N, C-alpha and C positions, 0 to 999 in steps of 0.2 A: 445638528444631528437627524439620524432618519431613524423613522417608526421603524421600529424593531419589526422582523419577518418571522412568522412561524411555521414554515413550510410543512405539508403533511397534513395541515387540519383538517383538509375534504376527503383524505383517504382514512381518516381517523371515523370519521363520519361514518363513510359508505361501507368501510372493511372492517371498524373496529381498531382499538389498540393497538394488541395483540399483533393483528396482519400487517396494520402499517406501521410496524419496528421489527418484523419476523427476521431479517435480513441483517438488523444491524445487532440484535438480539444475539443471532448465530456467529457474529462476527467476533462479538465481545466474549461469548461462551467458547470459541476457537482460542481465542488468544490467551484467555486466563487458563485455558485447559492445556495448551504448548508452556506455559509460562511453569504452571502447575506441576509439570514432568520434570523440568529442568531446578525445580525449586525443594521437590521433595525430598532429593539425594541429601542435601545439604541442609536443608530446616530438619527434616525428619528423619534421617538414614536410610530412605527408601529407595536406594540408586534404582530407578527404571531407567533414568538417561542419565548418561554422565558426559559434561561439559557445558557446550552453551550453543548458542546458534552459530554461531562460527564453525565449531568442528563438534560432533557428539557420538557416543556410540549409544545405542538404545537395546537396552537387556541383555547388555552385551555382544550382539553379534550383527548389529545393524547398523555401518558406520554409515552418518552423514557428514558432510562438509560444504560449506557457502563457496559456488565456484568463483564468487566475485573474491572473496580472500586468497583460492587457488591459483588466481588471475596476478592477484598482485605479488604472491611470493612466488611465481615464475619471473613476474617484472624483476622483484627482488634477486634472482639469482639463487632461489630457494629450492631447490627441489622435492617436493614434499612425497612423504611414504605412501606407498601402494594402497593402504585403505583409505588414506586423505583421496587420493586418484579418484577410487571405488566410490567414497562419498559425493565428491562431488560429481560423479556420472549420475549416479541417481538422483540426485536433487539436480540435476542440471535438466536430465531427461521429463521431472516431474515437470516442472515450467513451463519448458519446451510445450508439453499437453496440454497443462492446464492456464496456461497465460501467467507472465513472468511476475506483473505487478500485483499479481494475487498473494504474493509475499507483503506488500506494500500495507493493505487492507484488512487480509487475516492472522500474521503472524509479527510482523514487527510491531515492538513496543512503543516505539515514538509515535505510530500511528494513534496509542491511547491522550499523547498529549498534544495531536495538532488536531485532533478531533475536538477536543475539549475548545482548543483556542476557536476553532469554527464556530462550535456552538456557541461561544461565547460571543463572537462578533454579530452573530444573528440575535441574539437576545440583547445585544448593547445597540444593536442597528447602527455599527461602524461602517466607513467607509474604506475600501483599500486603497493602499497609497499607491505607488508606481510601481509594478511588479517586473522583477529582471526578466530576461528574455527564458522560455522555459526550456532554450537548449543552452542555457547556461550549465544545467547540471551534467551536461554531455564535456563540456569543457573540464568539470571540478570530477567528473569519472576520470578523463585523461591524466589532470594533472595530479592524480592518486597514483596512476600506473608511473608517472614517472616520476614522482617522492621516492617511490620504490625502487625505483630502476637506482634512482641518484645516490640513496640512501645504503641500499643493500637490506633496507627492512620493512618490516611494514608498518610504516611512516601513518599511514590515514587512519591504523587500527588504534594508535592513540588518543586520536581524540571523536571515533567513530561515533554518534550517539547510538546507536543501534548498538554496538559494542558496552558503550558506558551503561546503557541503564541496564542490558542483561546482568552485566559484572556486579555493576551498585545495587541491585536486588540482593544477591549473593555472598558478596565480601564489604557492603555498606558502599552510598553513593560517592564520600569523597568530594571532591571537587568536580564531577561530572555534575555535581547538580546545578551546577548555573551554566552550564552550556544547555541542557535540559529548558531549563528556567529560561534561559535567551532564545531556543526555538519556539517556545510558547510564548513571547512577549513579542516578539518578531512576528508569528501568525496573529496573534490577537490586535496586537495594536498598529501595524506598518501594512501587511500583506497578506491578502488572504491567502491558506495554503502556501503562503510562501517558503517553506525548508520542501515539503516532498515534491511541490507543483513545479518548483522553481531550480532547488540547487541540491539535492539530493542526490550523491552519486550511484548508491546502491540502488535509488530508486531509477537511477537513469540504467543502470547497469540490467535492472532484473525488465525492465519494459523493451530493450532488445533483444530478450527473449520470448515477449508475448507476439511477436510480429507473426507467425504462423500457429498460435495455439487453437485448439478447438474450444475450449468452453469461452463463450461470448454472453454478453448481455443483446438482446435484442427489441425492437418497436414495432412487434406487428401489428398494433392497434393503432397506429398513428396517427390514423383518421379521426379518433377520438379524441388526439389532444385539444386542448381548449386553451394553449397558450398560458399557463396559471405562472408559469415558471421555476417551479416546487423543484422540478428536476434537475435543473441548470444551478438554483440555489445552495442544493445539500451534495451534489457530485464534484469530488476533489479535484477533479480533471473536465471541467464543463464543457469544455473546445470539443470532444469527443461525442458528445450528444448529437451537434444539429446535423451533421451529413446523413446518419440513420432516422432522426425524426420526422426532418423535414424532405429527406430526399435533396441535400445539398450535393453534389459532385457522386452521388451513387444514389441505383435505385434499391439496392440493397435494405430493409430495417436493421440489419445488423450491425452492431459496433465494432466496427476492424481496427478501428485506433490500439496500438500497444501500450498507450497511453492510462487505457481504462485500466483501473483497479479490481473489477469483478466484487466493489463492495455492495452492490443490491441495492442503495438508498435510493435510485430514481424508481427503481421497483415499490419500495414499500412506500414512498410518500405520494405518488401518484393514485390520486382517486379516481382516475379512468382508465384505470390499469390496463394502461397502453406498454407498459416495458416485460418483460419476462427474460428468465436466466434460460440459455440454449445453446446451439453449438456451430460453428461459423458457417456451413451448409444450410440453414434453415431460413428459407428465403420467404416463406409463407408472411403474407401481409395482407390486412384487411383496407389498406387504402387504396 
Protein backbone atom coordinates (compact mmCIF):
# COMPACT_ATOMS: atom_id res chain seq x y z
CA UNK A 1 0.00 0.00 0.00
CA UNK A 2 1.40 3.41 -0.96
CA UNK A 3 1.68 6.29 1.45
CA UNK A 4 -1.51 8.36 1.73
CA UNK A 5 -1.41 11.61 -0.19
CA UNK A 6 -2.93 14.82 1.07
CA UNK A 7 -3.38 17.25 -1.81
CA UNK A 8 -3.71 20.91 -0.95
CA UNK A 9 -1.25 21.21 1.93
CA UNK A 10 0.77 23.85 0.06
CA UNK A 11 -2.42 25.72 -0.75
CA UNK A 12 -3.41 25.75 2.92
CA UNK A 13 0.01 27.11 3.85
CA UNK A 14 -0.20 29.84 1.19
CA UNK A 15 -3.89 30.77 1.23
CA UNK A 16 -5.15 29.52 4.57
CA UNK A 17 -7.58 26.65 5.19
CA UNK A 18 -10.74 28.55 4.25
CA UNK A 19 -9.54 29.79 0.85
CA UNK A 20 -8.01 26.38 0.14
CA UNK A 21 -11.49 24.85 0.56
CA UNK A 22 -13.76 27.66 -0.64
CA UNK A 23 -15.13 25.92 -3.74
CA UNK A 24 -15.64 22.67 -1.86
CA UNK A 25 -17.54 24.51 0.87
CA UNK A 26 -19.64 26.38 -1.68
CA UNK A 27 -20.55 23.10 -3.39
CA UNK A 28 -21.56 21.51 -0.10
CA UNK A 29 -23.65 24.56 0.74
CA UNK A 30 -25.33 24.38 -2.68
CA UNK A 31 -26.00 20.64 -2.43
CA UNK A 32 -27.33 20.83 1.12
CA UNK A 33 -29.40 23.91 0.28
CA UNK A 34 -31.08 22.18 -2.66
CA UNK A 35 -31.81 19.11 -0.54
CA UNK A 36 -33.19 21.34 2.22
CA UNK A 37 -35.61 23.00 -0.21
CA UNK A 38 -36.99 19.62 -1.27
CA UNK A 39 -37.11 18.22 2.26
CA UNK A 40 -38.66 21.27 3.93
CA UNK A 41 -42.12 20.21 2.74
CA UNK A 42 -42.30 16.53 3.74
CA UNK A 43 -40.21 17.05 6.88
CA UNK A 44 -41.52 20.40 8.20
CA UNK A 45 -44.63 21.22 6.14
CA UNK A 46 -42.93 24.18 4.42
CA UNK A 47 -43.70 23.51 0.77
CA UNK A 48 -41.33 25.85 -1.05
CA UNK A 49 -40.60 23.13 -3.59
CA UNK A 50 -42.85 20.18 -4.39
CA UNK A 51 -41.48 17.08 -6.08
CA UNK A 52 -37.92 15.89 -6.50
CA UNK A 53 -34.92 16.31 -8.80
CA UNK A 54 -36.78 14.54 -11.59
CA UNK A 55 -39.71 16.93 -11.64
CA UNK A 56 -40.65 19.76 -9.33
CA UNK A 57 -42.70 22.92 -8.88
CA UNK A 58 -41.12 25.83 -7.01
CA UNK A 59 -43.36 28.31 -5.16
CA UNK A 60 -46.28 26.97 -7.14
CA UNK A 61 -45.19 28.69 -10.36
CA UNK A 62 -41.79 27.48 -11.60
CA UNK A 63 -41.80 23.99 -13.15
CA UNK A 64 -38.46 22.19 -13.47
CA UNK A 65 -38.05 18.84 -15.19
CA UNK A 66 -34.96 16.72 -15.68
CA UNK A 67 -34.44 16.69 -19.48
CA UNK A 68 -32.90 13.22 -19.21
CA UNK A 69 -36.16 12.00 -17.65
CA UNK A 70 -38.07 13.69 -20.46
CA UNK A 71 -35.90 11.89 -23.02
CA UNK A 72 -36.66 8.56 -21.35
CA UNK A 73 -40.38 9.40 -21.38
CA UNK A 74 -40.32 10.12 -25.08
CA UNK A 75 -38.40 6.89 -25.73
CA UNK A 76 -41.05 5.01 -23.76
CA UNK A 77 -43.80 6.58 -25.86
CA UNK A 78 -45.09 8.66 -22.94
CA UNK A 79 -45.99 12.21 -23.96
CA UNK A 80 -45.32 14.56 -21.01
CA UNK A 81 -47.65 17.35 -19.98
CA UNK A 82 -47.00 20.88 -21.21
CA UNK A 83 -45.63 21.99 -17.84
CA UNK A 84 -43.10 19.14 -17.94
CA UNK A 85 -41.95 20.25 -21.39
CA UNK A 86 -41.59 23.82 -20.17
CA UNK A 87 -39.70 22.65 -17.08
CA UNK A 88 -37.32 20.57 -19.20
CA UNK A 89 -36.70 23.52 -21.52
CA UNK A 90 -35.77 25.73 -18.55
CA UNK A 91 -33.36 23.18 -17.10
CA UNK A 92 -31.91 22.38 -20.52
CA UNK A 93 -31.25 26.05 -21.22
CA UNK A 94 -29.56 26.53 -17.86
CA UNK A 95 -27.15 23.62 -18.27
CA UNK A 96 -26.40 24.45 -21.89
CA UNK A 97 -25.31 27.86 -20.62
CA UNK A 98 -23.32 26.97 -17.49
CA UNK A 99 -22.18 23.42 -18.35
CA UNK A 100 -24.05 20.17 -18.05
CA UNK A 101 -21.78 18.46 -15.56
CA UNK A 102 -22.22 21.31 -13.13
CA UNK A 103 -25.19 19.13 -12.15
CA UNK A 104 -22.82 16.34 -11.12
CA UNK A 105 -20.68 18.50 -8.83
CA UNK A 106 -23.17 21.02 -7.47
CA UNK A 107 -26.56 19.28 -7.39
CA UNK A 108 -26.33 15.47 -7.53
CA UNK A 109 -26.68 13.88 -4.04
CA UNK A 110 -24.64 10.84 -5.13
CA UNK A 111 -21.66 13.18 -5.49
CA UNK A 112 -21.50 13.31 -1.69
CA UNK A 113 -21.01 9.54 -1.64
CA UNK A 114 -18.43 9.39 -4.41
CA UNK A 115 -16.49 12.35 -3.00
CA UNK A 116 -16.36 10.58 0.35
CA UNK A 117 -15.03 7.44 -1.34
CA UNK A 118 -12.39 9.48 -3.21
CA UNK A 119 -11.32 11.13 0.05
CA UNK A 120 -11.07 7.69 1.67
CA UNK A 121 -8.92 6.36 -1.17
CA UNK A 122 -6.48 9.23 -0.77
CA UNK A 123 -6.29 8.84 3.00
CA UNK A 124 -5.76 5.09 2.77
CA UNK A 125 -3.36 5.36 -0.17
CA UNK A 126 -5.29 2.79 -2.19
CA UNK A 127 -4.30 2.13 -5.78
CA UNK A 128 -6.99 1.99 -8.42
CA UNK A 129 -7.89 -1.20 -10.21
CA UNK A 130 -8.51 -1.46 -13.93
CA UNK A 131 -10.94 1.27 -14.90
CA UNK A 132 -13.74 0.79 -17.41
CA UNK A 133 -13.46 2.92 -20.52
CA UNK A 134 -14.96 6.32 -19.73
CA UNK A 135 -17.02 5.97 -22.91
CA UNK A 136 -18.88 3.12 -21.21
CA UNK A 137 -21.24 5.65 -19.65
CA UNK A 138 -22.48 6.59 -23.12
CA UNK A 139 -23.25 2.94 -23.74
CA UNK A 140 -25.21 2.86 -20.49
CA UNK A 141 -26.99 6.06 -21.52
CA UNK A 142 -28.08 4.47 -24.78
CA UNK A 143 -29.07 1.34 -22.88
CA UNK A 144 -31.43 3.25 -20.59
CA UNK A 145 -33.21 4.71 -23.61
CA UNK A 146 -33.44 1.29 -25.27
CA UNK A 147 -34.85 -0.15 -22.03
CA UNK A 148 -37.46 2.62 -21.91
CA UNK A 149 -38.45 1.99 -25.52
CA UNK A 150 -38.58 -1.79 -25.04
CA UNK A 151 -40.64 -1.73 -21.84
CA UNK A 152 -42.73 1.40 -22.36
CA UNK A 153 -41.69 2.49 -18.88
CA UNK A 154 -39.06 4.66 -17.21
CA UNK A 155 -37.12 1.49 -16.46
CA UNK A 156 -33.87 3.20 -15.45
CA UNK A 157 -35.60 5.31 -12.82
CA UNK A 158 -36.29 2.20 -10.74
CA UNK A 159 -32.55 1.81 -10.12
CA UNK A 160 -31.23 5.33 -10.79
CA UNK A 161 -29.01 6.07 -7.74
CA UNK A 162 -29.79 9.79 -7.95
CA UNK A 163 -33.54 9.16 -7.83
CA UNK A 164 -33.16 6.49 -5.14
CA UNK A 165 -31.07 8.78 -2.95
CA UNK A 166 -33.54 11.64 -3.28
CA UNK A 167 -36.63 9.49 -2.71
CA UNK A 168 -34.87 7.72 0.13
CA UNK A 169 -34.30 10.94 2.05
CA UNK A 170 -38.03 11.69 1.82
CA UNK A 171 -39.63 8.26 2.19
CA UNK A 172 -36.85 6.13 3.66
CA UNK A 173 -34.03 4.35 1.87
CA UNK A 174 -35.28 0.79 1.81
CA UNK A 175 -33.32 -1.48 -0.51
CA UNK A 176 -31.86 1.54 -2.29
CA UNK A 177 -29.30 1.88 0.49
CA UNK A 178 -27.55 -1.25 -0.80
CA UNK A 179 -27.09 0.22 -4.27
CA UNK A 180 -25.66 3.43 -2.82
CA UNK A 181 -23.41 1.42 -0.51
CA UNK A 182 -22.27 -0.62 -3.52
CA UNK A 183 -21.31 2.57 -5.40
CA UNK A 184 -19.37 3.79 -2.36
CA UNK A 185 -17.45 0.52 -1.99
CA UNK A 186 -16.81 0.29 -5.74
CA UNK A 187 -15.28 3.76 -5.77
CA UNK A 188 -13.41 3.24 -2.50
CA UNK A 189 -11.93 -0.22 -3.05
CA UNK A 190 -11.88 -0.89 -6.78
CA UNK A 191 -11.85 2.07 -9.16
CA UNK A 192 -11.21 5.72 -8.37
CA UNK A 193 -14.27 7.74 -9.41
CA UNK A 194 -15.55 4.54 -10.98
CA UNK A 195 -19.24 5.38 -10.96
CA UNK A 196 -19.30 9.07 -11.90
CA UNK A 197 -16.26 9.00 -14.15
CA UNK A 198 -16.93 5.81 -16.09
CA UNK A 199 -20.44 4.42 -15.68
CA UNK A 200 -23.15 6.92 -14.75
CA UNK A 201 -25.52 7.51 -17.70
CA UNK A 202 -26.89 10.65 -16.07
CA UNK A 203 -23.40 12.14 -16.01
CA UNK A 204 -23.00 11.12 -19.66
CA UNK A 205 -26.20 12.93 -20.60
CA UNK A 206 -25.29 16.12 -18.78
CA UNK A 207 -21.80 15.95 -20.22
CA UNK A 208 -23.31 16.14 -23.69
CA UNK A 209 -24.95 19.42 -22.69
CA UNK A 210 -21.63 20.98 -21.70
CA UNK A 211 -19.88 21.14 -25.05
CA UNK A 212 -20.67 24.80 -25.72
CA UNK A 213 -21.11 26.06 -22.13
CA UNK A 214 -19.85 29.52 -21.21
CA UNK A 215 -18.72 28.75 -17.67
CA UNK A 216 -15.22 27.24 -17.63
CA UNK A 217 -12.19 26.64 -15.46
CA UNK A 218 -8.91 27.90 -16.89
CA UNK A 219 -5.20 27.78 -16.02
CA UNK A 220 -4.08 31.36 -16.81
CA UNK A 221 -0.98 31.08 -14.55
CA UNK A 222 0.11 27.72 -15.92
CA UNK A 223 3.70 28.94 -16.19
CA UNK A 224 3.79 28.88 -12.38
CA UNK A 225 2.89 25.15 -12.24
CA UNK A 226 5.46 23.12 -10.30
CA UNK A 227 4.02 19.71 -11.28
CA UNK A 228 2.95 18.86 -7.72
CA UNK A 229 0.00 16.86 -9.19
CA UNK A 230 -2.43 18.01 -6.48
CA UNK A 231 -4.97 19.15 -9.08
CA UNK A 232 -4.84 15.76 -10.81
CA UNK A 233 -5.24 13.96 -7.49
CA UNK A 234 -8.46 15.74 -6.53
CA UNK A 235 -10.06 16.20 -9.96
CA UNK A 236 -12.97 13.81 -10.62
CA UNK A 237 -12.06 13.91 -14.34
CA UNK A 238 -8.26 14.45 -14.29
CA UNK A 239 -7.89 13.87 -18.04
CA UNK A 240 -9.49 17.28 -18.69
CA UNK A 241 -6.67 19.24 -17.03
CA UNK A 242 -3.61 18.45 -19.16
CA UNK A 243 -4.60 20.13 -22.46
CA UNK A 244 -5.15 23.49 -20.75
CA UNK A 245 -2.39 23.20 -18.15
CA UNK A 246 0.36 21.88 -20.43
CA UNK A 247 -0.82 23.21 -23.78
CA UNK A 248 -1.27 19.70 -25.20
CA UNK A 249 -3.30 19.94 -28.41
CA UNK A 250 -4.39 23.51 -27.69
CA UNK A 251 -2.86 26.89 -26.97
CA UNK A 252 -5.72 28.17 -24.84
CA UNK A 253 -5.49 27.87 -21.02
CA UNK A 254 -9.25 27.15 -20.89
CA UNK A 255 -10.53 23.66 -20.04
CA UNK A 256 -12.98 22.99 -22.86
CA UNK A 257 -13.78 19.36 -22.14
CA UNK A 258 -17.49 18.73 -21.47
CA UNK A 259 -16.40 16.16 -18.89
CA UNK A 260 -15.19 18.95 -16.55
CA UNK A 261 -17.62 19.18 -13.63
CA UNK A 262 -16.58 22.75 -12.73
CA UNK A 263 -16.19 21.60 -9.14
CA UNK A 264 -13.38 24.10 -8.45
CA UNK A 265 -11.20 21.67 -6.51
CA UNK A 266 -8.22 22.34 -8.77
CA UNK A 267 -8.57 26.02 -7.84
CA UNK A 268 -8.74 25.15 -4.15
CA UNK A 269 -5.72 22.86 -3.88
CA UNK A 270 -3.27 24.79 -6.07
CA UNK A 271 -0.79 26.68 -3.92
CA UNK A 272 0.54 28.46 -7.02
CA UNK A 273 -2.96 29.77 -7.83
CA UNK A 274 -2.73 28.52 -11.40
CA UNK A 275 -6.47 28.02 -11.92
CA UNK A 276 -9.50 30.25 -11.87
CA UNK A 277 -13.18 30.17 -12.82
CA UNK A 278 -13.85 32.13 -16.00
CA UNK A 279 -15.63 31.86 -19.38
CA UNK A 280 -14.84 29.96 -22.56
CA UNK A 281 -13.64 33.08 -24.44
CA UNK A 282 -11.02 34.05 -21.83
CA UNK A 283 -7.68 33.48 -23.56
CA UNK A 284 -5.47 35.40 -21.13
CA UNK A 285 -2.47 33.45 -19.90
CA UNK A 286 0.85 34.26 -18.28
CA UNK A 287 2.55 31.27 -19.92
